[in-house]
VEXZAKE-614157 format. One record per atom (N, C-alpha, C, O): residue number from 1; residue in one letter; x, y, z; atom name; chain. Coordinates in pm, whole numbers. Example, Ala and Ser with C-alpha at 12.3 -4.5 7.8 and 13.67 -1.06 7.14 Angstrom:
REM VEXZAKE-614157
> 1:A:1319:-569:780:N:A
> 1:A:1230:-450:780:CA:A
> 1:A:1320:-330:780:C:A
> 1:A:1424:-332:846:O:A
> 2:S:1285:-225:708:N:A
> 2:S:1367:-106:714:CA:A
> 2:S:1290:3:787:C:A
> 2:S:1341:114:804:O:A
//
This chain:
REM VEXZAKE-614157
> 1:M:98:-80:10:N:A
> 1:M:-8:12:-3:CA:A
> 1:M:60:112:-24:C:A
> 1:M:36:187:-118:O:A
> 2:R:184:133:84:N:A
> 2:R:299:213:76:CA:A
> 2:R:371:257:-41:C:A
> 2:R:429:365:-55:O:A
> 3:L:360:140:-143:N:A
> 3:L:450:136:-286:CA:A
> 3:L:331:236:-345:C:A
> 3:L:365:350:-378:O:A
> 4:Y:192:194:-358:N:A
> 4:Y:127:244:-473:CA:A
> 4:Y:119:396:-400:C:A
> 4:Y:150:479:-484:O:A
> 5:F:89:455:-280:N:A
> 5:F:51:592:-263:CA:A
> 5:F:178:701:-279:C:A
> 5:F:155:822:-285:O:A
> 6:T:330:642:-287:N:A
> 6:T:479:682:-348:CA:A
> 6:T:437:691:-452:C:A
> 6:T:423:810:-480:O:A
> 7:I:392:592:-568:N:A
> 7:I:397:624:-699:CA:A
> 7:I:279:723:-724:C:A
> 7:I:307:811:-806:O:A
> 8:L:142:729:-667:N:A
> 8:L:59:805:-684:CA:A
> 8:L:88:962:-659:C:A
> 8:L:51:1064:-717:O:A
> 9:L:174:935:-539:N:A
> 9:L:217:1089:-513:CA:A
> 9:L:292:1148:-674:C:A
> 9:L:245:1221:-761:O:A
> 10:L:424:1077:-661:N:A
> 10:L:488:1109:-754:CA:A
> 10:L:432:1153:-910:C:A
> 10:L:470:1243:-985:O:A
> 11:F:335:1059:-922:N:A
> 11:F:224:1074:-1052:CA:A
> 11:F:192:1253:-1071:C:A
> 11:F:224:1345:-1147:O:A
> 12:S:115:1229:-957:N:A
> 12:S:31:1376:-939:CA:A
> 12:S:142:1483:-892:C:A
> 12:S:75:1571:-837:O:A
> 13:G:231:1508:-887:N:A
> 13:G:348:1574:-863:CA:A
> 13:G:370:1633:-1046:C:A
> 13:G:373:1747:-1094:O:A
> 14:W:382:1489:-1111:N:A
> 14:W:433:1506:-1247:CA:A
> 14:W:328:1545:-1336:C:A
> 14:W:360:1570:-1452:O:A
> 15:V:185:1556:-1295:N:A
> 15:V:55:1646:-1350:CA:A
> 15:V:75:1745:-1289:C:A
> 15:V:90:1812:-1391:O:A
> 16:A:92:1833:-1193:N:A
> 16:A:126:1989:-1179:CA:A
> 16:A:226:2025:-1238:C:A
> 16:A:220:2137:-1288:O:A
> 17:V:333:1958:-1251:N:A
> 17:V:461:2006:-1336:CA:A
> 17:V:408:2026:-1474:C:A
> 17:V:428:2136:-1524:O:A
> 18:A:349:1943:-1538:N:A
> 18:A:298:1969:-1696:CA:A
> 18:A:242:2089:-1724:C:A
> 18:A:260:2169:-1817:O:A
> 19:Q:123:2087:-1566:N:A
> 19:Q:-11:2208:-1593:CA:A
> 19:Q:80:2308:-1594:C:A
> 19:Q:51:2393:-1679:O:A
> 20:V:219:2343:-1510:N:A
> 20:V:224:2476:-1472:CA:A
> 20:V:318:2471:-1626:C:A
> 20:V:296:2562:-1705:O:A
> 21:D:374:2412:-1647:N:A
> 21:D:460:2412:-1833:CA:A
> 21:D:347:2513:-1909:C:A
> 21:D:367:2627:-1953:O:A
> 22:S:236:2442:-1909:N:A
> 22:S:163:2444:-2000:CA:A
> 22:S:76:2637:-1987:C:A
> 22:S:26:2713:-2070:O:A
> 23:A:101:2647:-1827:N:A
> 23:A:58:2806:-1812:CA:A
> 23:A:161:2882:-1858:C:A
> 23:A:151:2998:-1897:O:A
> 24:G:265:2812:-1852:N:A
> 24:G:372:2928:-1903:CA:A
> 24:G:376:2967:-2018:C:A
> 24:G:384:3085:-2050:O:A
> 25:V:369:2868:-2099:N:A
> 25:V:385:2880:-2233:CA:A
> 25:V:240:2980:-2292:C:A
> 25:V:240:3059:-2386:O:A
> 26:K:123:2941:-2199:N:A
> 26:K:1:3044:-2248:CA:A
> 26:K:53:3148:-2229:C:A
> 26:K:5:3227:-2309:O:A
> 27:K:149:3211:-2149:N:A
> 27:K:130:3343:-2085:CA:A
> 27:K:265:3398:-2188:C:A
> 27:K:294:3518:-2185:O:A
> 28:A:326:3322:-2259:N:A
> 28:A:427:3334:-2317:CA:A
> 28:A:389:3404:-2422:C:A
> 28:A:431:3519:-2441:O:A
> 29:M:296:3338:-2511:N:A
> 29:M:229:3308:-2633:CA:A
> 29:M:141:3460:-2583:C:A
> 29:M:135:3547:-2670:O:A
> 30:M:86:3484:-2471:N:A
> 30:M:-16:3595:-2452:CA:A
> 30:M:105:3781:-2437:C:A
> 30:M:66:3897:-2447:O:A
> 31:R:270:3717:-2410:N:A
> 31:R:329:3848:-2397:CA:A
> 31:R:388:3869:-2495:C:A
> 31:R:464:3966:-2496:O:A
> 32:L:373:3773:-2632:N:A
> 32:L:427:3790:-2754:CA:A
> 32:L:293:3899:-2828:C:A
> 32:L:317:4014:-2865:O:A
> 33:D:206:3857:-2834:N:A
> 33:D:69:3906:-2900:CA:A
> 33:D:87:4065:-2838:C:A
> 33:D:121:4163:-2903:O:A
> 34:K:59:4061:-2714:N:A
> 34:K:42:4181:-2659:CA:A
> 34:K:199:4269:-2666:C:A
> 34:K:183:4383:-2622:O:A
> 35:A:308:4249:-2699:N:A
> 35:A:420:4286:-2758:CA:A
> 35:A:455:4341:-2859:C:A
> 35:A:527:4441:-2862:O:A
> 36:L:390:4263:-2992:N:A
> 36:L:348:4292:-3135:CA:A
> 36:L:246:4404:-3136:C:A
> 36:L:270:4497:-3212:O:A
> 37:L:93:4411:-3037:N:A
> 37:L:3:4506:-3021:CA:A
> 37:L:11:4667:-2978:C:A
> 37:L:-57:4768:-2995:O:A
> 38:E:150:4626:-2906:N:A
> 38:E:175:4684:-2866:CA:A
> 38:E:338:4802:-2904:C:A
> 38:E:372:4907:-2850:O:A
> 39:K:403:4723:-3012:N:A
> 39:K:499:4739:-3051:CA:A
> 39:K:649:4797:-2936:C:A
> 39:K:734:4885:-2943:O:A
> 40:D:611:4685:-2834:N:A
> 40:D:690:4692:-2737:CA:A
> 40:D:843:4594:-2743:C:A
> 40:D:862:4477:-2711:O:A
> 41:A:918:4679:-2786:N:A
> 41:A:1065:4603:-2827:CA:A
> 41:A:1121:4516:-2718:C:A
> 41:A:1134:4394:-2728:O:A
> 42:A:1149:4580:-2626:N:A
> 42:A:1150:4526:-2490:CA:A
> 42:A:1107:4326:-2495:C:A
> 42:A:1168:4223:-2525:O:A
> 43:A:976:4362:-2447:N:A
> 43:A:938:4247:-2418:CA:A
> 43:A:958:4151:-2587:C:A
> 43:A:959:4028:-2582:O:A
> 44:L:967:4201:-2679:N:A
> 44:L:961:4123:-2800:CA:A
> 44:L:1091:4069:-2749:C:A
> 44:L:1078:3950:-2720:O:A
> 45:N:1203:4112:-2730:N:A
> 45:N:1334:4063:-2704:CA:A
> 45:N:1363:3938:-2595:C:A
> 45:N:1453:3855:-2582:O:A
> 46:D:1270:3960:-2542:N:A
> 46:D:1290:3870:-2410:CA:A
> 46:D:1148:3777:-2449:C:A
> 46:D:1108:3706:-2357:O:A
> 47:V:1089:3774:-2546:N:A
> 47:V:985:3655:-2584:CA:A
> 47:V:1026:3582:-2677:C:A
> 47:V:997:3464:-2693:O:A
> 48:L:1124:3675:-2768:N:A
> 48:L:1188:3545:-2923:CA:A
> 48:L:1321:3526:-2867:C:A
> 48:L:1408:3584:-2802:O:A
> 49:H:1293:3419:-2925:N:A
> 49:H:1485:3314:-2892:CA:A
> 49:H:1557:3397:-2998:C:A
> 49:H:1507:3434:-3104:O:A
> 50:D:1668:3418:-2959:N:A
> 50:D:1746:3478:-3052:CA:A
> 50:D:1778:3407:-3226:C:A
> 50:D:1810:3474:-3324:O:A
> 51:E:1760:3285:-3223:N:A
> 51:E:1773:3224:-3361:CA:A
> 51:E:1586:3177:-3413:C:A
> 51:E:1547:3074:-3467:O:A
> 52:V:1519:3279:-3376:N:A
> 52:V:1377:3239:-3400:CA:A
> 52:V:1369:3268:-3525:C:A
> 52:V:1458:3338:-3573:O:A
> 53:S:1270:3225:-3599:N:A
> 53:S:1218:3187:-3763:CA:A
> 53:S:1099:3229:-3722:C:A
> 53:S:1059:3171:-3622:O:A
> 54:Y:1014:3327:-3776:N:A
> 54:Y:898:3380:-3776:CA:A
> 54:Y:849:3392:-3933:C:A
> 54:Y:863:3484:-4014:O:A
> 55:G:775:3242:-3947:N:A
> 55:G:707:3293:-4097:CA:A
> 55:G:591:3259:-4102:C:A
> 55:G:523:3173:-4047:O:A
> 56:H:564:3377:-4211:N:A
> 56:H:447:3409:-4238:CA:A
> 56:H:376:3370:-4333:C:A
> 56:H:443:3331:-4429:O:A
> 57:S:206:3360:-4354:N:A
> 57:S:125:3260:-4434:CA:A
> 57:S:179:3298:-4616:C:A
> 57:S:144:3225:-4709:O:A
> 58:N:262:3419:-4632:N:A
> 58:N:266:3427:-4771:CA:A
> 58:N:435:3380:-4797:C:A
> 58:N:467:3402:-4914:O:A
> 59:G:539:3325:-4718:N:A
> 59:G:630:3282:-4758:CA:A
> 59:G:719:3349:-4678:C:A
> 59:G:818:3282:-4650:O:A
> 60:W:714:3495:-4618:N:A
> 60:W:783:3558:-4564:CA:A
> 60:W:850:3515:-4456:C:A
> 60:W:761:3499:-4372:O:A
> 61:V:963:3483:-4401:N:A
> 61:V:1014:3449:-4321:CA:A
> 61:V:1104:3582:-4240:C:A
> 61:V:1162:3663:-4312:O:A
> 62:Q:1109:3594:-4121:N:A
> 62:Q:1187:3700:-4028:CA:A
> 62:Q:1301:3642:-3956:C:A
> 62:Q:1338:3525:-3954:O:A
> 63:T:1345:3736:-3902:N:A
> 63:T:1448:3673:-3804:CA:A
> 63:T:1415:3778:-3682:C:A
> 63:T:1352:3883:-3698:O:A
> 64:K:1487:3717:-3521:N:A
> 64:K:1461:3847:-3434:CA:A
> 64:K:1476:3968:-3462:C:A
> 64:K:1397:4053:-3420:O:A
> 65:Q:1605:4006:-3557:N:A
> 65:Q:1653:4152:-3603:CA:A
> 65:Q:1565:4212:-3702:C:A
> 65:Q:1561:4333:-3721:O:A
> 66:D:1488:4122:-3771:N:A
> 66:D:1381:4154:-3917:CA:A
> 66:D:1246:4217:-3790:C:A
> 66:D:1219:4336:-3775:O:A
> 67:I:1202:4138:-3737:N:A
> 67:I:1077:4117:-3619:CA:A
> 67:I:1143:4310:-3556:C:A
> 67:I:1111:4418:-3606:O:A
> 68:L:1202:4293:-3481:N:A
> 68:L:1243:4414:-3405:CA:A
> 68:L:1280:4532:-3523:C:A
> 68:L:1270:4653:-3503:O:A
> 69:N:1314:4485:-3616:N:A
> 69:N:1344:4641:-3735:CA:A
> 69:N:1242:4654:-3778:C:A
> 69:N:1234:4777:-3790:O:A
> 70:D:1141:4608:-3815:N:A
> 70:D:996:4640:-3914:CA:A
> 70:D:893:4735:-3791:C:A
> 70:D:836:4842:-3812:O:A
> 71:L:896:4634:-3631:N:A
> 71:L:861:4706:-3540:CA:A
> 71:L:865:4832:-3582:C:A
> 71:L:772:4890:-3639:O:A
> 72:K:996:4889:-3549:N:A
> 72:K:1062:5032:-3514:CA:A
> 72:K:1010:5124:-3651:C:A
> 72:K:985:5244:-3663:O:A
> 73:S:1007:5004:-3748:N:A
> 73:S:966:5117:-3908:CA:A
> 73:S:831:5149:-3909:C:A
> 73:S:766:5246:-3947:O:A
> 74:G:806:5043:-3855:N:A
> 74:G:623:5040:-3909:CA:A
> 74:G:612:4967:-4051:C:A
> 74:G:521:4967:-4133:O:A
> 75:K:711:4917:-4052:N:A
> 75:K:644:4836:-4182:CA:A
> 75:K:539:4730:-4160:C:A
> 75:K:451:4719:-4246:O:A
> 76:L:539:4650:-4055:N:A
> 76:L:421:4601:-4008:CA:A
> 76:L:385:4604:-3870:C:A
> 76:L:444:4571:-3768:O:A
> 77:V:255:4659:-3897:N:A
> 77:V:190:4665:-3784:CA:A
> 77:V:82:4606:-3741:C:A
> 77:V:-10:4622:-3821:O:A
> 78:Y:47:4531:-3632:N:A
> 78:Y:-80:4462:-3544:CA:A
> 78:Y:-140:4552:-3506:C:A
> 78:Y:-91:4653:-3456:O:A
> 79:A:-286:4525:-3526:N:A
> 79:A:-392:4584:-3491:CA:A
> 79:A:-518:4506:-3415:C:A
> 79:A:-626:4535:-3364:O:A
> 80:K:-451:4405:-3436:N:A
> 80:K:-552:4283:-3362:CA:A
> 80:K:-506:4156:-3378:C:A
> 80:K:-471:4113:-3488:O:A
> 81:I:-503:4085:-3268:N:A
> 81:I:-442:3912:-3243:CA:A
> 81:I:-516:3847:-3197:C:A
> 81:I:-495:3850:-3075:O:A
> 82:V:-620:3766:-3226:N:A
> 82:V:-717:3686:-3104:CA:A
> 82:V:-700:3556:-3178:C:A
> 82:V:-719:3529:-3296:O:A
> 83:N:-654:3478:-3069:N:A
> 83:N:-632:3285:-3059:CA:A
> 83:N:-787:3258:-3048:C:A
> 83:N:-841:3289:-2942:O:A
> 84:N:-861:3202:-3149:N:A
> 84:N:-982:3121:-3128:CA:A
> 84:N:-985:3019:-3059:C:A
> 84:N:-1075:2985:-2981:O:A
> 85:S:-854:2945:-3090:N:A
> 85:S:-856:2807:-3044:CA:A
> 85:S:-717:2811:-3001:C:A
> 85:S:-639:2899:-3040:O:A
> 86:V:-689:2725:-2929:N:A
> 86:V:-499:2693:-2874:CA:A
> 86:V:-494:2555:-2837:C:A
> 86:V:-568:2496:-2759:O:A
> 87:T:-415:2518:-2891:N:A
> 87:T:-401:2359:-2865:CA:A
> 87:T:-271:2330:-2863:C:A
> 87:T:-201:2359:-2960:O:A
> 88:M:-206:2253:-2720:N:A
> 88:M:-105:2249:-2666:CA:A
> 88:M:-57:2119:-2711:C:A
> 88:M:-74:2025:-2634:O:A
> 89:V:4:2095:-2831:N:A
> 89:V:15:1961:-2901:CA:A
> 89:V:148:1875:-2821:C:A
> 89:V:151:1752:-2830:O:A
> 90:S:231:1932:-2760:N:A
> 90:S:299:1878:-2686:CA:A
> 90:S:388:1995:-2598:C:A
> 90:S:440:2099:-2639:O:A
> 91:V:385:1936:-2459:N:A
> 91:V:490:1977:-2365:CA:A
> 91:V:561:1956:-2286:C:A
> 91:V:511:1904:-2187:O:A
> 92:K:700:1980:-2282:N:A
> 92:K:787:1850:-2280:CA:A
> 92:K:904:1949:-2137:C:A
> 92:K:845:2054:-2114:O:A
> 93:K:966:1945:-2095:N:A
> 93:K:1046:2022:-2017:CA:A
> 93:K:1109:2108:-2074:C:A
> 93:K:1130:2200:-1994:O:A
> 94:K:1155:2130:-2183:N:A
> 94:K:1228:2229:-2227:CA:A
> 94:K:1160:2285:-2367:C:A
> 94:K:1188:2390:-2426:O:A
> 95:W:1067:2188:-2400:N:A
> 95:W:1026:2228:-2530:CA:A
> 95:W:888:2214:-2515:C:A
> 95:W:831:2146:-2430:O:A
> 96:A:831:2293:-2616:N:A
> 96:A:640:2285:-2653:CA:A
> 96:A:636:2303:-2767:C:A
> 96:A:726:2364:-2824:O:A
> 97:T:488:2235:-2855:N:A
> 97:T:459:2279:-3007:CA:A
> 97:T:300:2364:-2940:C:A
> 97:T:252:2332:-2831:O:A
> 98:V:255:2445:-3007:N:A
> 98:V:110:2476:-2979:CA:A
> 98:V:75:2511:-3135:C:A
> 98:V:157:2525:-3226:O:A
> 99:S:-29:2520:-3140:N:A
> 99:S:-112:2518:-3323:CA:A
> 99:S:-241:2594:-3207:C:A
> 99:S:-292:2571:-3097:O:A
> 100:T:-248:2715:-3343:N:A
> 100:T:-386:2784:-3293:CA:A
> 100:T:-451:2833:-3406:C:A
> 100:T:-379:2850:-3504:O:A
> 101:N:-546:2854:-3414:N:A
> 101:N:-638:2945:-3493:CA:A
> 101:N:-656:3078:-3485:C:A
> 101:N:-741:3123:-3409:O:A
> 102:T:-591:3145:-3548:N:A
> 102:T:-607:3329:-3494:CA:A
> 102:T:-648:3396:-3628:C:A
> 102:T:-632:3370:-3748:O:A
> 103:N:-707:3492:-3555:N:A
> 103:N:-716:3612:-3669:CA:A
> 103:N:-678:3723:-3631:C:A
> 103:N:-705:3773:-3522:O:A
> 104:V:-594:3784:-3740:N:A
> 104:V:-513:3897:-3749:CA:A
> 104:V:-528:3993:-3818:C:A
> 104:V:-516:3988:-3940:O:A
> 105:E:-561:4111:-3746:N:A
> 105:E:-577:4241:-3885:CA:A
> 105:E:-457:4320:-3815:C:A
> 105:E:-404:4293:-3708:O:A
> 106:G:-417:4463:-3933:N:A
> 106:G:-307:4567:-3935:CA:A
> 106:G:-284:4566:-4047:C:A
> 106:G:-360:4535:-4139:O:A
> 107:M:-162:4603:-4050:N:A
> 107:M:-93:4713:-4177:CA:A
> 107:M:62:4631:-4236:C:A
> 107:M:163:4614:-4168:O:A
> 108:A:46:4600:-4348:N:A
> 108:A:236:4555:-4403:CA:A
> 108:A:258:4613:-4513:C:A
> 108:A:203:4585:-4620:O:A
> 109:S:346:4706:-4493:N:A
> 109:S:375:4824:-4609:CA:A
> 109:S:287:4900:-4663:C:A
> 109:S:271:4939:-4779:O:A
> 110:E:213:4923:-4536:N:A
> 110:E:78:5036:-4591:CA:A
> 110:E:-46:4983:-4634:C:A
> 110:E:-153:5042:-4649:O:A
> 111:K:-15:4851:-4655:N:A
> 111:K:-166:4789:-4695:CA:A
> 111:K:-181:4717:-4567:C:A
> 111:K:-112:4642:-4497:O:A
> 112:S:-336:4786:-4563:N:A
> 112:S:-415:4631:-4454:CA:A
> 112:S:-460:4547:-4495:C:A
> 112:S:-505:4536:-4609:O:A
> 113:F:-458:4482:-4425:N:A
> 113:F:-476:4300:-4412:CA:A
> 113:F:-585:4251:-4261:C:A
> 113:F:-596:4295:-4146:O:A
> 114:Q:-639:4158:-4327:N:A
> 114:Q:-734:4098:-4257:CA:A
> 114:Q:-742:3937:-4231:C:A
> 114:Q:-833:3879:-4290:O:A
> 115:L:-649:3851:-4139:N:A
> 115:L:-662:3753:-4213:CA:A
> 115:L:-681:3620:-4068:C:A
> 115:L:-661:3643:-3949:O:A
> 116:L:-726:3476:-4137:N:A
> 116:L:-751:3412:-4057:CA:A
> 116:L:-671:3276:-4053:C:A
> 116:L:-678:3205:-4154:O:A
> 117:L:-586:3225:-3932:N:A
> 117:L:-453:3192:-3989:CA:A
> 117:L:-448:3083:-3922:C:A
> 117:L:-500:3095:-3812:O:A
> 118:H:-388:2933:-3955:N:A
> 118:H:-347:2860:-3889:CA:A
> 118:H:-183:2837:-3803:C:A
> 118:H:-80:2818:-3867:O:A
> 119:V:-187:2841:-3687:N:A
> 119:V:4:2909:-3655:CA:A
> 119:V:47:2789:-3586:C:A
> 119:V:1:2759:-3476:O:A
> 120:W:124:2727:-3639:N:A
> 120:W:229:2611:-3532:CA:A
> 120:W:315:2692:-3509:C:A
> 120:W:355:2785:-3580:O:A
> 121:Q:357:2650:-3379:N:A
> 121:Q:496:2752:-3280:CA:A
> 121:Q:510:2668:-3237:C:A
> 121:Q:435:2570:-3238:O:A
> 122:V:645:2687:-3169:N:A
> 122:V:730:2576:-3100:CA:A
> 122:V:846:2647:-3044:C:A
> 122:V:959:2668:-3086:O:A
> 123:W:775:2683:-2922:N:A
> 123:W:839:2749:-2816:CA:A
> 123:W:986:2667:-2748:C:A
> 123:W:1024:2556:-2783:O:A
> 124:T:1028:2723:-2682:N:A
> 124:T:1178:2693:-2618:CA:A
> 124:T:1185:2707:-2449:C:A
> 124:T:1128:2804:-2401:O:A
> 125:K:1238:2636:-2381:N:A
> 125:K:1255:2702:-2234:CA:A
> 125:K:1370:2712:-2175:C:A
> 125:K:1424:2623:-2110:O:A
> 126:T:1417:2837:-2197:N:A
> 126:T:1534:2891:-2163:CA:A
> 126:T:1586:2970:-1997:C:A
> 126:T:1503:2972:-1906:O:A
> 127:K:1669:3005:-1986:N:A
> 127:K:1699:3099:-1891:CA:A
> 127:K:1588:3199:-1817:C:A
> 127:K:1550:3215:-1701:O:A
> 128:Q:1552:3268:-1970:N:A
> 128:Q:1491:3388:-1977:CA:A
> 128:Q:1363:3306:-1954:C:A
> 128:Q:1297:3406:-1925:O:A
> 129:G:1302:3238:-1946:N:A
> 129:G:1167:3171:-1935:CA:A
> 129:G:1101:3103:-2084:C:A
> 129:G:1167:3009:-2128:O:A
> 130:W:1005:3134:-2147:N:A
> 130:W:951:3016:-2249:CA:A
> 130:W:968:3140:-2327:C:A
> 130:W:931:3253:-2297:O:A
> 131:Q:1036:3095:-2442:N:A
> 131:Q:1077:3153:-2608:CA:A
> 131:Q:1034:3087:-2689:C:A
> 131:Q:1035:2964:-2696:O:A
> 132:L:982:3178:-2772:N:A
> 132:L:940:3137:-2908:CA:A
> 132:L:1031:3111:-3003:C:A
> 132:L:1091:3208:-3049:O:A
> 133:W:1064:2964:-3058:N:A
> 133:W:1172:2953:-3107:CA:A
> 133:W:1156:2934:-3276:C:A
> 133:W:1251:2956:-3351:O:A
> 134:T:1032:2892:-3321:N:A
> 134:T:986:2878:-3486:CA:A
> 134:T:829:2922:-3466:C:A
> 134:T:757:2912:-3367:O:A
> 135:R:805:2969:-3584:N:A
> 135:R:674:2980:-3610:CA:A
> 135:R:614:2979:-3727:C:A
> 135:R:660:3060:-3807:O:A
> 136:Q:486:2884:-3779:N:A
> 136:Q:470:2934:-3928:CA:A
> 136:Q:338:2912:-3908:C:A
> 136:Q:285:2850:-3815:O:A
> 137:S:282:2972:-4009:N:A
> 137:S:107:2999:-4039:CA:A
> 137:S:66:3027:-4159:C:A
> 137:S:119:3112:-4230:O:A
> 138:V:-17:2969:-4187:N:A
> 138:V:-96:2938:-4365:CA:A
> 138:V:-239:3011:-4333:C:A
> 138:V:-295:3040:-4227:O:A
> 139:K:-264:3025:-4442:N:A
> 139:K:-383:3107:-4459:CA:A
> 139:K:-551:2974:-4459:C:A
> 139:K:-576:2875:-4528:O:A
> 140:L:-612:3030:-4367:N:A
> 140:L:-739:2951:-4333:CA:A
> 140:L:-864:2982:-4416:C:A
> 140:L:-960:2905:-4415:O:A
> 141:N:-862:3131:-4511:N:A
> 141:N:-963:3172:-4591:CA:A
> 141:N:-920:3244:-4654:C:A
> 141:N:-989:3300:-4739:O:A
//
């Protein structure tokens, strides 16, 4: 009986840790969206991994420096980012994969856009917390 109780305690502790990691990833996702909407370069610098690959639905891929430069120049301006659904595909100790359907509105090179996207993200846990390592989106409409 003691062995059963010990196994149960270990398992429940593991489940609690997994839930905390999922919450951490969701919090990082919200920080990313907020930083993009508010043009917060400092927050973006924290939430984006130095080697991030940020792919858009039109095939355009940005580095971290590209994202920060475009934020400052106004080349890409987000007006609305709404995640309609978020699926934590996998959350491990150092990696998480997330799938979302997201409504995005804004301006790119002075042309407005309104898109429904399916977005795939890979997050990595670093000393700074959860950071976006790669992102790719495709248009749903």
